[in-house]
Backbone as numpy.savetxt, mean C-alpha at the origin, in Angstrom:
# Nx Ny Nz CAx CAy CAz Cx Cy Cz
-11.29 15.60 6.03 -11.47 16.50 4.90 -10.32 17.50 4.81
-9.83 18.00 5.96 -8.73 18.94 5.94 -7.49 18.32 5.31
-7.26 17.02 5.62 -6.11 16.34 5.04 -6.22 16.26 3.53
-7.42 15.97 3.00 -7.61 15.87 1.56 -7.36 17.20 0.88
-7.84 18.29 1.47 -7.62 19.60 0.89 -6.14 19.97 0.93
-5.45 19.56 2.00 -4.01 19.83 2.10 -3.26 19.09 1.01
-3.61 17.82 0.74 -2.97 17.06 -0.31 -3.21 17.67 -1.68
-4.41 18.17 -1.89 -4.71 18.83 -3.17 -3.83 20.05 -3.35
-3.61 20.80 -2.28 -2.75 21.97 -2.37 -1.31 21.60 -2.69
-0.82 20.52 -2.08 0.54 20.06 -2.35 0.68 19.65 -3.81
-0.30 18.90 -4.32 -0.23 18.44 -5.71 -0.22 19.62 -6.68
-0.98 20.66 -6.37 -1.03 21.82 -7.26 0.24 22.65 -7.18
0.78 22.75 -5.98 1.95 23.59 -5.79 3.24 22.96 -6.28
3.32 21.61 -6.22 4.55 20.92 -6.59 4.25 19.85 -7.62
3.99 20.22 -8.87 3.75 19.23 -9.91 5.01 18.43 -10.18
4.85 17.27 -10.84 5.99 16.40 -11.09 6.98 17.04 -12.05
6.58 17.96 -12.86 7.49 18.61 -13.76 7.18 20.09 -13.83
8.18 20.90 -14.24 7.92 22.32 -14.44 8.36 23.17 -13.29
9.31 24.08 -13.50 9.71 25.07 -12.52 10.53 26.12 -13.25
10.89 27.17 -12.59 11.64 28.24 -13.23 13.06 27.79 -13.52
13.68 28.41 -14.53 15.01 28.01 -14.97 16.06 28.15 -13.89
15.96 29.17 -13.02 17.00 29.40 -12.03 16.93 28.38 -10.90
15.92 27.51 -10.90 15.82 26.48 -9.88 16.40 25.16 -10.34
16.74 25.03 -11.57 17.18 23.75 -12.11 18.51 23.31 -11.50
18.60 22.01 -11.24 19.81 21.41 -10.69 20.27 20.34 -11.66
21.55 20.32 -12.06 22.03 19.29 -13.00 21.81 17.89 -12.45
21.49 16.98 -13.35 21.21 15.59 -12.97 22.50 14.78 -13.01
22.71 13.97 -11.97 23.87 13.07 -11.93 23.37 11.68 -11.51
22.94 10.91 -12.49 22.39 9.60 -12.18 23.51 8.60 -11.85
23.24 7.78 -10.85 24.18 6.73 -10.46 23.40 5.50 -10.05
24.08 4.36 -9.96 23.42 3.09 -9.62 24.10 2.46 -8.41
23.32 1.74 -7.65 23.81 1.07 -6.45 23.10 -0.27 -6.33
23.89 -1.31 -6.04 23.33 -2.64 -5.81 23.83 -3.17 -4.47
22.96 -3.86 -3.77 23.35 -4.40 -2.47 22.47 -5.60 -2.14
23.03 -6.57 -1.44 22.24 -7.73 -1.01 22.79 -8.24 0.31
21.99 -9.06 0.99 22.36 -9.60 2.29 21.92 -11.07 2.34
22.84 -11.99 2.62 22.44 -13.40 2.71 21.63 -13.67 3.98
20.78 -14.67 3.91 20.04 -15.09 5.10 21.00 -15.74 6.09
20.92 -15.28 7.34 21.77 -15.84 8.39 20.94 -16.55 9.44
21.02 -16.05 10.67 20.29 -16.67 11.78 18.90 -16.04 11.98
18.50 -15.16 11.08 17.22 -14.47 11.24 16.04 -15.45 11.19
15.09 -15.24 12.07 13.84 -15.99 12.03 12.69 -15.12 11.51
12.91 -13.80 11.40 11.93 -12.88 10.84 12.67 -11.62 10.41
11.99 -10.79 9.60 12.59 -9.56 9.09 11.58 -8.43 9.16
12.02 -7.28 9.64 11.23 -6.07 9.59 11.90 -5.11 8.62
11.17 -4.65 7.60 11.72 -3.77 6.58 10.94 -2.47 6.53
11.66 -1.36 6.59 11.05 -0.04 6.47 11.67 0.67 5.27
10.81 1.13 4.36 11.27 1.72 3.11 10.66 3.11 2.96
11.52 4.07 2.59 11.03 5.42 2.30 11.70 5.93 1.03
10.87 6.33 0.08 11.34 6.90 -1.18 10.61 8.21 -1.39
11.34 9.34 -1.27 10.70 10.64 -1.38 10.11 10.89 -2.76
10.92 10.64 -3.80 10.48 10.87 -5.17 11.05 9.78 -6.06
10.19 9.16 -6.87 10.65 8.14 -7.80 9.73 6.95 -7.84
10.14 5.93 -8.60 9.35 4.70 -8.78 9.89 3.64 -7.83
8.96 2.95 -7.17 9.32 1.92 -6.20 8.69 0.59 -6.60
9.51 -0.48 -6.56 9.02 -1.82 -6.82 9.49 -2.73 -5.68
8.55 -3.48 -5.11 8.87 -4.44 -4.05 8.32 -5.79 -4.47
9.14 -6.85 -4.33 8.69 -8.19 -4.68 9.46 -9.21 -3.84
9.27 -10.50 -4.13 9.90 -11.56 -3.34 11.28 -11.90 -3.88
12.10 -12.46 -3.01 13.49 -12.81 -3.30 13.67 -14.31 -3.11
14.74 -14.85 -3.71 15.07 -16.26 -3.50 15.40 -16.48 -2.03
15.19 -17.70 -1.55 15.29 -18.00 -0.12 16.67 -17.73 0.46
17.72 -17.82 -0.34 19.08 -17.70 0.19 19.49 -16.26 0.51
18.76 -15.28 -0.04 19.10 -13.88 0.23 18.00 -13.21 1.04
18.42 -12.51 2.08 17.46 -11.81 2.94 16.79 -10.69 2.16
17.60 -9.96 1.42 17.08 -8.92 0.54 18.10 -8.63 -0.54
17.65 -8.06 -1.63 18.53 -7.51 -2.66 17.95 -6.17 -3.10
18.83 -5.22 -3.34 18.44 -3.85 -3.67 19.11 -3.41 -4.95
18.32 -2.84 -5.84 18.81 -2.23 -7.07 18.29 -0.81 -7.10
19.19 0.16 -6.96 18.78 1.55 -6.81 19.44 2.41 -7.88
18.65 3.20 -8.57 19.12 4.21 -9.52 18.63 5.57 -9.03
19.54 6.52 -8.85 19.12 7.79 -8.27 20.01 8.93 -8.72
19.50 10.13 -8.55 20.22 11.36 -8.88 21.02 11.78 -7.65
22.30 11.53 -7.66 23.13 11.80 -6.49 23.36 13.30 -6.26
23.03 14.11 -7.25 23.15 15.56 -7.05 22.06 16.09 -6.12
20.95 15.37 -6.03 19.82 15.88 -5.26 19.32 14.94 -4.18
19.78 13.67 -4.22 19.26 12.70 -3.27 20.38 11.89 -2.63
20.13 11.46 -1.41 21.13 10.73 -0.66 20.50 9.45 -0.09
21.03 8.27 -0.47 20.48 7.04 0.10 21.00 6.78 1.51
20.17 6.18 2.31 20.54 5.77 3.67 20.10 4.32 3.83
21.06 3.41 3.80 20.78 1.98 3.83 21.40 1.39 5.09
20.59 0.75 5.88 21.09 0.21 7.14 20.43 -1.14 7.42
21.27 -2.14 7.70 20.74 -3.43 8.12 21.34 -3.79 9.48
20.47 -4.11 10.41 20.90 -4.55 11.73 20.62 -6.03 11.86
21.66 -6.83 12.13 21.47 -8.29 12.23 20.46 -8.66 13.30
20.08 -9.92 13.25 19.01 -10.42 14.11 19.28 -10.13 15.58
18.30 -9.50 16.23 18.32 -9.31 17.68 17.09 -10.03 18.21
17.32 -11.13 18.89 16.18 -11.93 19.32 15.52 -12.64 18.18
16.24 -12.82 17.08 15.71 -13.55 15.93 15.25 -12.66 14.80
14.98 -11.37 15.04 14.46 -10.48 14.00 15.54 -9.56 13.46
15.70 -9.56 12.14 16.57 -8.59 11.49 15.80 -7.33 11.15
16.52 -6.20 11.04 15.86 -4.93 10.75 16.55 -4.26 9.58
15.77 -3.95 8.53 16.28 -3.30 7.33 15.62 -1.94 7.17
16.44 -0.90 7.00 15.93 0.44 6.77 16.53 0.98 5.47
15.65 1.38 4.55 16.07 1.94 3.26 15.40 3.29 3.08
16.22 4.31 2.83 15.67 5.64 2.61 16.39 6.31 1.44
15.60 7.01 0.62 16.18 7.89 -0.39 15.48 9.22 -0.23
16.19 10.17 0.36 15.61 11.46 0.68 16.39 12.57 0.00
15.75 13.71 -0.17 16.39 14.85 -0.81 17.55 15.35 0.04
18.67 15.63 -0.63 19.85 16.16 0.07 19.98 17.66 -0.10
18.99 18.29 -0.75 19.06 19.73 -1.02 17.90 20.44 -0.36
18.19 21.57 0.22 17.14 22.40 0.83 16.44 23.27 -0.20
17.10 23.55 -1.29 16.51 24.39 -2.33 16.86 23.86 -3.70
16.08 24.22 -4.69 16.35 23.78 -6.05 15.55 22.55 -6.41
14.73 22.68 -7.44 13.92 21.57 -7.91 14.14 21.44 -9.41
14.49 20.23 -9.85 14.70 20.03 -11.28 13.41 20.20 -12.06
13.54 20.68 -13.28 12.35 20.81 -14.12 11.96 19.47 -14.74
12.94 18.55 -14.92 12.63 17.26 -15.50 11.95 16.36 -14.46
11.21 15.37 -14.97 10.59 14.41 -14.08 11.68 13.59 -13.40
11.58 13.41 -12.10 12.58 12.67 -11.36 12.58 11.21 -11.78
13.77 10.65 -12.04 13.88 9.29 -12.55 14.49 8.34 -11.53
14.42 8.66 -10.26 14.87 7.73 -9.24 14.05 6.45 -9.33
14.72 5.30 -9.12 14.02 4.02 -9.15 14.64 3.09 -8.12
13.78 2.52 -7.29 14.23 1.58 -6.28 13.52 0.25 -6.49
14.32 -0.83 -6.63 13.78 -2.19 -6.74 14.28 -2.98 -5.54
13.34 -3.45 -4.74 13.68 -4.18 -3.52 13.03 -5.55 -3.56
13.85 -6.59 -3.38 13.35 -7.95 -3.27 13.59 -8.45 -1.85
12.54 -9.04 -1.24 12.62 -9.51 0.13 12.48 -11.03 0.17
13.14 -11.65 1.13 13.15 -13.10 1.21 11.76 -13.69 1.38
11.56 -14.86 0.79 10.32 -15.60 0.99 10.51 -16.77 1.95
11.67 -16.79 2.65 11.99 -17.92 3.52 11.53 -17.72 4.95
11.39 -16.47 5.40 11.02 -16.18 6.78 9.93 -15.10 6.79
9.18 -14.97 7.90 8.14 -13.94 7.99 8.70 -12.53 7.85
7.93 -11.67 7.17 8.37 -10.30 6.88 7.28 -9.32 7.31
7.69 -8.26 8.02 6.84 -7.12 8.33 7.32 -5.96 7.48
6.43 -5.35 6.71 6.84 -4.37 5.70 6.12 -3.04 5.91
6.92 -1.96 5.97 6.39 -0.61 6.01 6.95 0.16 4.83
6.08 0.84 4.07 6.49 1.59 2.88 5.92 2.99 2.95
6.80 3.99 2.73 6.39 5.38 2.60 6.84 5.85 1.22
5.88 6.01 0.31 6.17 6.45 -1.05 5.70 7.89 -1.20
6.60 8.78 -1.61 6.26 10.20 -1.72 5.63 10.53 -3.05
6.41 11.10 -3.97 5.93 11.46 -5.30 6.42 10.42 -6.29
5.50 9.72 -6.93 5.88 8.68 -7.88 4.97 7.47 -7.74
5.27 6.44 -8.52 4.45 5.23 -8.51 5.08 4.17 -7.62
4.22 3.41 -6.95 4.67 2.31 -6.09 3.97 1.04 -6.53
4.74 -0.03 -6.65 4.18 -1.33 -7.04 4.69 -2.39 -6.07
3.77 -3.05 -5.38 4.11 -4.08 -4.42 3.56 -5.41 -4.92
4.47 -6.33 -5.28 4.09 -7.67 -5.71 4.38 -8.61 -4.55
3.33 -9.04 -3.86 3.48 -9.70 -2.56 3.35 -11.21 -2.63
3.19 -11.77 -3.81 3.12 -13.23 -3.94 4.39 -13.87 -3.40
4.20 -14.98 -2.66 5.26 -15.80 -2.08 5.83 -15.23 -0.79
5.60 -13.96 -0.49 6.11 -13.41 0.76 5.33 -13.96 1.95
6.05 -14.18 3.06 5.43 -14.59 4.32 5.15 -13.31 5.11
4.06 -12.66 4.76 3.79 -11.31 5.24 3.02 -11.35 6.56
3.58 -10.70 7.59 2.92 -10.65 8.90 2.26 -9.30 9.16
2.76 -8.24 8.54 2.17 -6.90 8.64 2.52 -6.12 7.38
1.59 -5.26 6.96 1.84 -4.37 5.82 1.31 -2.99 6.14
2.16 -1.98 5.96 1.79 -0.58 6.19 2.27 0.22 5.00
1.34 0.65 4.15 1.68 1.40 2.93 1.04 2.76 2.96
1.86 3.79 2.75 1.35 5.16 2.61 1.90 5.74 1.32
1.00 6.08 0.39 1.41 6.67 -0.88 1.05 8.14 -0.90
1.93 8.97 -1.46 1.72 10.41 -1.46 1.05 10.88 -2.73
1.84 11.31 -3.72 1.33 11.80 -4.99 1.76 10.84 -6.08
0.80 10.14 -6.68 1.11 9.14 -7.70 0.25 7.91 -7.50
0.42 6.93 -8.37 -0.39 5.73 -8.27 0.29 4.65 -7.44
-0.51 3.75 -6.87 0.00 2.61 -6.12 -0.75 1.36 -6.56
-0.02 0.24 -6.63 -0.63 -1.03 -7.03 -0.10 -2.14 -6.14
-1.00 -2.96 -5.64 -0.66 -4.12 -4.81 -1.22 -5.35 -5.49
-0.43 -6.42 -5.52 -0.94 -7.68 -6.06 -0.44 -8.84 -5.22
-1.32 -9.85 -5.05 -0.97 -11.07 -4.33 -1.72 -12.21 -5.02
-1.01 -12.97 -5.85 -1.64 -14.01 -6.64 -1.50 -15.40 -6.02
-0.77 -15.49 -4.91 -0.61 -16.76 -4.21 -0.95 -16.57 -2.74
-1.48 -17.62 -2.06 -1.85 -17.48 -0.66 -0.64 -17.22 0.24
-0.81 -16.34 1.20 0.21 -16.06 2.20 0.28 -17.27 3.15
1.45 -17.90 3.30 1.54 -19.10 4.15 1.48 -18.81 5.64
1.55 -17.54 6.04 1.45 -17.18 7.46 0.32 -16.17 7.63
-0.09 -15.96 8.88 -1.16 -15.00 9.14 -0.61 -13.58 9.12
-1.32 -12.68 8.45 -0.98 -11.26 8.45 -1.87 -10.56 9.47
-1.28 -10.04 10.50 -2.05 -9.48 11.60 -2.82 -8.24 11.16
-2.15 -7.32 10.43 -2.81 -6.06 10.07 -2.26 -5.52 8.76
-3.17 -4.95 7.96 -2.80 -4.22 6.74 -3.34 -2.81 6.87
-2.45 -1.82 6.66 -2.86 -0.42 6.70 -2.48 0.22 5.37
-3.47 0.78 4.68 -3.26 1.42 3.39 -3.74 2.86 3.46
-2.84 3.80 3.12 -3.18 5.21 3.11 -2.89 5.75 1.72
-3.91 6.32 1.09 -3.78 6.80 -0.28 -3.84 8.32 -0.31
-2.85 8.97 -0.95 -2.81 10.42 -1.01 -3.49 10.96 -2.25
-2.70 11.44 -3.21 -3.24 11.97 -4.46 -2.90 10.99 -5.58
-3.91 10.33 -6.12 -3.70 9.32 -7.15 -4.50 8.07 -6.83
-4.53 7.15 -7.78 -5.33 5.95 -7.62 -4.57 4.86 -6.89
-5.31 3.96 -6.26 -4.74 2.77 -5.64 -5.53 1.56 -6.11
-4.82 0.58 -6.66 -5.43 -0.68 -7.09 -4.78 -1.82 -6.32
-5.61 -2.69 -5.76 -5.11 -3.85 -5.03 -5.83 -5.08 -5.52
-5.08 -6.11 -5.89 -5.63 -7.35 -6.43 -5.19 -8.53 -5.57
-6.13 -9.39 -5.21 -5.80 -10.59 -4.46 -5.62 -10.38 -2.98
-6.32 -9.39 -2.41 -6.16 -9.11 -0.98 -6.59 -10.30 -0.12
-7.52 -11.11 -0.62 -7.93 -12.28 0.14 -6.82 -13.29 0.34
-5.81 -13.27 -0.53 -4.67 -14.17 -0.39 -3.73 -13.79 0.74
-3.86 -12.58 1.27 -2.90 -12.11 2.27 -3.19 -12.64 3.67
-4.32 -13.28 3.87 -4.63 -13.96 5.13 -4.56 -12.99 6.31
-5.25 -11.86 6.19 -5.17 -10.82 7.21 -6.31 -10.94 8.21
-6.06 -10.44 9.42 -7.10 -10.32 10.44 -7.86 -9.00 10.30
-7.10 -7.92 10.00 -7.70 -6.59 9.93 -7.06 -5.81 8.80
-7.90 -5.05 8.08 -7.41 -4.16 7.02 -8.05 -2.79 7.20
-7.20 -1.75 7.23 -7.66 -0.36 7.32 -7.24 0.37 6.05
-8.20 1.00 5.39 -7.91 1.78 4.19 -8.42 3.20 4.37
-7.57 4.16 4.03 -7.96 5.57 4.07 -7.75 6.18 2.69
-8.83 6.56 2.04 -8.76 7.12 0.70 -8.36 8.58 0.71
-7.77 9.01 -0.38 -7.37 10.41 -0.53 -8.08 11.03 -1.72
-7.29 11.69 -2.56 -7.82 12.33 -3.77 -7.51 11.41 -4.94
-8.44 10.60 -5.32 -8.25 9.60 -6.36 -9.01 8.34 -5.99
-9.42 7.60 -6.99 -10.22 6.41 -6.73 -9.38 5.25 -6.25
-10.07 4.25 -5.70 -9.41 3.03 -5.24 -10.25 1.83 -5.62
-9.58 0.77 -6.05 -10.23 -0.50 -6.33 -9.58 -1.54 -5.44
-10.36 -2.13 -4.53 -9.85 -3.12 -3.59 -10.47 -4.47 -3.95
-9.64 -5.34 -4.51 -10.08 -6.65 -4.97 -9.72 -7.68 -3.89
-10.74 -8.31 -3.30 -10.53 -9.23 -2.19 -10.58 -10.69 -2.63
-10.24 -10.94 -3.87 -10.18 -12.32 -4.34 -9.02 -13.04 -3.67
-9.09 -14.38 -3.69 -8.00 -15.15 -3.11 -8.51 -16.27 -2.23
-7.58 -16.89 -1.53 -7.88 -18.02 -0.67 -8.05 -17.54 0.77
-9.31 -17.35 1.16 -9.61 -16.88 2.51 -9.50 -18.02 3.51
-8.81 -17.77 4.64 -8.61 -18.79 5.65 -9.25 -18.45 6.99
-9.69 -17.21 7.16 -10.22 -16.79 8.46 -11.15 -15.59 8.29
-11.96 -15.34 9.33 -12.78 -14.14 9.37 -11.89 -12.91 9.47
-12.40 -11.75 9.06 -11.58 -10.54 9.08 -12.45 -9.31 9.28
-11.79 -8.23 9.71 -12.43 -6.93 9.85 -11.79 -5.95 8.87
-12.64 -5.15 8.22 -12.18 -4.17 7.24 -12.78 -2.82 7.58
-11.94 -1.79 7.61 -12.40 -0.42 7.82 -11.99 0.41 6.61
-12.96 1.12 6.03 -12.70 1.91 4.82 -13.14 3.35 5.03
-12.18 4.27 4.90 -12.46 5.70 4.92 -12.54 6.17 3.47
-13.71 6.54 3.02 -13.90 6.93 1.62 -13.30 8.31 1.38
-12.52 8.45 0.31 -11.94 9.74 -0.04 -12.77 10.46 -1.07
-12.13 11.32 -1.85 -12.85 12.11 -2.85 -13.16 11.27 -4.08
-12.27 10.35 -4.45 -12.46 9.60 -5.68 -13.40 8.41 -5.58
-13.72 7.98 -4.38 -14.60 6.83 -4.23 -13.84 5.52 -4.17
-14.52 4.48 -3.68 -13.92 3.17 -3.47 -14.84 2.09 -4.01
-14.27 1.16 -4.76 -14.97 -0.04 -5.18 -14.31 -1.24 -4.54
-15.10 -2.07 -3.84 -14.60 -3.30 -3.23 -15.19 -4.48 -3.99
-14.33 -5.40 -4.41 -14.77 -6.60 -5.14 -14.63 -7.79 -4.21
-15.74 -8.48 -3.96 -15.77 -9.58 -2.99 -16.12 -10.90 -3.67
-15.47 -11.99 -3.25 -15.87 -13.32 -3.74 -17.27 -13.66 -3.26
-18.03 -14.38 -4.05 -19.42 -14.68 -3.73 -19.57 -15.66 -2.57
-18.51 -16.40 -2.23 -18.64 -17.35 -1.13 -18.27 -16.75 0.22
-17.96 -15.46 0.26 -17.64 -14.77 1.51 -18.89 -14.06 2.03
-19.22 -14.28 3.31 -20.31 -13.55 3.92 -19.85 -12.17 4.35
-20.61 -11.14 3.97 -20.18 -9.76 4.22 -21.24 -9.00 5.01
-20.80 -8.38 6.09 -21.64 -7.47 6.87 -21.07 -6.07 6.72
-21.91 -5.12 6.36 -21.47 -3.73 6.16 -22.19 -2.82 7.15
-21.39 -2.02 7.82 -21.95 -0.99 8.70 -21.49 0.36 8.16
-22.44 1.22 7.85 -22.11 2.48 7.20 -22.59 3.66 8.03
-21.80 4.73 8.03 -22.26 5.97 8.64 -23.41 6.54 7.83
-24.24 7.31 8.46 -25.50 7.73 7.84 -25.34 8.78 6.75
-24.37 9.68 6.90 -24.40 10.89 6.06 -23.35 10.83 4.95
-23.61 10.01 3.95 -22.75 10.00 2.78 -23.09 11.18 1.88
-22.04 11.81 1.32 -22.25 12.91 0.40 -22.40 12.43 -1.04
-22.14 11.17 -1.27 -22.24 10.63 -2.62 -22.85 9.24 -2.56
-22.72 8.47 -3.66 -23.42 7.21 -3.80 -22.95 6.13 -2.85
-23.87 5.26 -2.49 -23.61 4.12 -1.61 -24.35 2.94 -2.23
-23.61 2.02 -2.87 -24.23 0.97 -3.66 -23.88 -0.41 -3.10
-24.90 -1.14 -2.68 -24.72 -2.50 -2.17 -25.75 -3.40 -2.85
-25.32 -4.15 -3.85 -26.21 -5.07 -4.53 -26.12 -6.44 -3.87
-27.27 -7.07 -3.65 -27.28 -8.38 -3.04 -27.17 -8.35 -1.53
-27.60 -7.23 -0.91 -27.57 -7.08 0.55 -28.97 -6.81 1.07
-29.19 -7.17 2.31 -30.43 -6.82 2.99 -30.07 -5.94 4.20
-30.94 -5.02 4.50 -30.69 -4.08 5.59 -31.35 -4.59 6.87
-30.58 -4.55 7.95 -31.08 -4.98 9.25 -30.54 -4.04 10.33
-31.36 -3.73 11.30 -30.90 -2.97 12.46 -30.36 -1.60 12.15
-31.05 -0.83 11.35 -30.63 0.55 11.09 -29.61 0.66 9.99
-28.32 0.70 10.37 -27.25 0.95 9.40 -26.43 -0.29 9.07
-26.94 -1.48 9.39 -26.25 -2.72 9.11 -26.85 -3.39 7.88
-25.96 -3.86 6.99 -26.36 -4.55 5.77 -25.67 -5.91 5.73
-26.41 -6.95 5.33 -25.87 -8.30 5.29 -26.02 -8.87 3.88
-24.95 -9.53 3.41 -25.06 -10.20 2.12 -26.04 -11.36 2.24
-26.64 -11.72 1.13 -27.67 -12.76 1.15 -27.14 -14.11 1.62
-25.84 -14.35 1.46 -25.25 -15.63 1.85 -24.61 -15.60 3.24
-24.83 -14.52 3.98 -24.07 -14.31 5.23 -24.23 -15.46 6.22
-25.43 -15.89 6.47 -25.67 -16.90 7.50 -25.10 -18.26 7.14
-24.88 -18.52 5.85 -24.40 -19.82 5.41 -22.89 -19.85 5.13
-22.24 -18.72 5.18 -20.83 -18.64 4.79 -19.90 -19.14 5.89
-18.84 -19.85 5.49 -17.84 -20.32 6.43 -16.90 -19.20 6.86
-16.64 -18.26 5.95 -15.79 -17.11 6.24 -16.65 -15.86 6.17
-16.54 -15.02 7.21 -17.35 -13.80 7.27 -16.45 -12.59 7.46
-16.84 -11.52 6.81 -16.07 -10.28 6.85 -16.96 -9.15 7.32
-16.46 -8.36 8.26 -17.18 -7.19 8.75 -16.54 -5.94 8.16
-17.32 -5.14 7.44 -16.81 -3.94 6.77 -17.47 -2.71 7.38
-16.64 -1.78 7.86 -17.13 -0.51 8.39 -16.77 0.60 7.42
-17.77 1.36 6.98 -17.56 2.43 6.01 -17.72 3.77 6.69
-16.70 4.62 6.55 -16.76 5.97 7.10 -16.99 6.97 5.97
-17.67 8.03 6.29 -18.14 8.95 5.25 -17.01 9.65 4.53
-17.32 10.06 3.32 -16.40 10.82 2.49 -17.17 11.47 1.37
-16.48 12.18 0.51 -17.13 12.86 -0.61 -17.43 11.87 -1.73
-16.54 10.90 -1.93 -16.73 9.93 -3.00 -17.72 8.85 -2.62
-18.07 8.02 -3.59 -19.02 6.94 -3.35 -18.33 5.65 -2.95
-19.14 4.69 -2.54 -18.65 3.36 -2.19 -19.60 2.32 -2.75
-19.02 1.25 -3.31 -19.86 0.16 -3.78 -19.12 -1.17 -3.66
-19.91 -2.24 -3.52 -19.38 -3.59 -3.51 -19.89 -4.31 -4.75
-18.98 -4.92 -5.47 -19.34 -5.78 -6.59 -18.88 -7.19 -6.26
-19.49 -8.20 -6.92 -19.21 -9.59 -6.61 -18.36 -10.23 -7.69
-17.43 -11.06 -7.27 -16.56 -11.77 -8.20 -17.20 -13.10 -8.60
C-alpha cells in the first residue's frame, strides 16, 4: 500500500505536461538507427530502460540480432547503447535513454520514441523498465525464455498472437500508474507469472495455446484486475481472506477454506494455480 501511495504522489507532482516558464528547456530532436547481424550467438539477453517516452518492442527478421530506431531530445536525454558479443553463447544488449539534466523540465509532452526489434531466430530474455509514457510489447514469433516488465506512469500493452516455440521460465509484470492490458498470455508457454498491480486497472487475457501447467501470482492494486481464462483450462484459485473490494469467481466451487476450483478442474489436461493477494481493487475471472 505504501508503494501505491508513493506512485500516486509522483504522478501528481510530475504530470506529463505543465511547469513554470523558467524551467523550460529548448527541444532538440534527433534520430538514431542501429542494428546488429546475428553471429555466433545461441541466445540473447536484452535490457531496456526508457525514462520518458513511447516504447515499442517486437520481433525482427532472423538475420539481424536486433534493430533500433530511436527519436529523442538530445538537449535533455542521453542514449547509452551497448552490445557485448556472445560469451558462452549468449549475447548481451543494453539500451538506455536517461535524462542528462539535473534540473529543468520541459512544459511540452516528451516525444522520445524507441522502437526495438529483436531476433526471432534464437531464445531471448527480455527486461524492460518503462518510466513515464506508453509501452507496447508485441511478442509474437519471439523465442521468449524470460520476461520482466516494469511500467511507471502511463499505459502498457502486451500481445502474443502466436505460440512461443520455447518454454518461458518466468514472467514478471509490475504496473505503476496507468492501465495494463495483456492479450494472448497463454501463448507465451510460461511456467510462472507474477503480476503486481498499481494505480490503474489491469486486464490479463490468458488465451492461447497452452502446453504445460503453470503458477500465477496476482497482487491486486487500486484499479482491480480482470483475468480472462480459456474454458478448457482447469483453474485453482487461492485467495487471501481480507479483500477490501469485490472478489468474483463465476463457475467455481469452494473447497478447503480459501481454495476455489473451476468446475472442469478434475478433467482438464492443463491446470493453472492462481494465488490472489489482497488489495483495494477487485478481482474477477471471466471465461473465454
